[in-house]
Phi, psi and omega in degrees: 000149182279136180291137181295333177295320178294318178298317179299316179298317179296320177296317179295315179297317178297317178298317178294319177299314181298317180298313182296316179296321179295321177299313180297319179293321177297324177294319176299315179298315181298315179299318179295319179293318179299317178296318180295318179298318178296318179299320181272354179073032177244167183252127175284125180274145176068354179057035185210158168247150184241128180299133178245313181204162175213140177205168179271140177207148177278142176274190185296334181259008175093001179282135179283128179225167176275127175258117184245143176239131177237150174248161177206164176241144178217168178218150177254343184231011181062016178234309184262119176277146177234155181262147174221168181213142176234137181240130179235144172245111192067237176247015178264128179286122177269320184199147169234115181248137176234148175291157174298136183224160181284133178261125180264000000 
């Protein structure tokens, strides 16, 4: 039978890995969103992306990876906030979607 101490250590290591990987992925998402906002001439609000969901999905070669979705807010006129979303598979950006916004 497996020792409960070993199981506890494995659970802790898995949790730490997930936390560390999530931080890195959130940084990739934030950098991509900042570049897109700069490209479109809009302002990223709060300077952050917010985790929305995570699930397993296969990539193009069949490897199972974490598919993460983050949301963010931006503005084009410094008054009205708009919602956006970024989707990553592993650390690869799949899509950055923004709501329709007013162009000043």
